[in-house]
C-alpha positions in Angstrom: 103.7 145.3 131.7 105.3 142.6 129.6 106.5 143.1 126.1 105.0 140.8 123.5 107.1 139.9 120.5 105.3 140.1 117.2 105.9 137.1 115.1 105.4 138.3 111.5 108.2 136.3 109.8 107.4 133.4 107.6 109.5 131.0 109.7 107.6 132.2 112.8 104.3 131.4 111.2 105.4 128.0 109.9 107.4 126.9 113.0 104.4 124.9 114.5 103.4 123.1 111.3 107.0 122.3 110.5 107.6 120.9 113.9 104.5 118.7 113.7 105.3 117.5 110.2 108.8 116.6 111.1 107.6 114.8 114.3 105.1 112.7 112.2 107.9 111.9 109.7 110.2 110.8 112.5 107.5 108.5 114.0 106.8 107.0 110.6 110.5 106.3 109.9 110.8 104.7 113.4 107.8 102.5 112.7 109.2 101.4 109.4 112.5 100.6 111.0 110.9 98.6 113.8 108.7 96.6 111.5 111.6 95.9 109.2 113.8 94.6 112.0 111.2 92.0 113.1 112.3 88.6 111.9 109.2 86.7 110.9 109.6 82.9 110.6 109.3 81.4 107.2 106.3 79.1 106.6 107.3 75.5 106.9 104.4 73.9 105.1 103.9 74.1 101.4 100.4 75.1 100.4 99.1 73.5 97.2 95.5 73.6 96.0 94.3 71.7 93.0 91.6 73.6 91.1 89.4 71.3 88.8 89.0 72.3 85.2 85.2 72.6 85.7 85.6 76.0 87.4 87.4 77.6 84.5 85.3 79.4 81.8 86.7 79.9 78.3 86.3 83.5 77.2 86.7 84.3 73.5 
């Protein structure tokens, strides 16, 4: 017959959710670091669009 340990402490009940939460936070921090370390090239073409005055409406 094996003895089973009763886990009635607050830490014992929260051990699983705390571990899952900290694991998710670590993954998010890692993703933010990886995305931040990517060096995207700057655009080399200037985008300029001329909008005619006919499209504007005057609101009083």
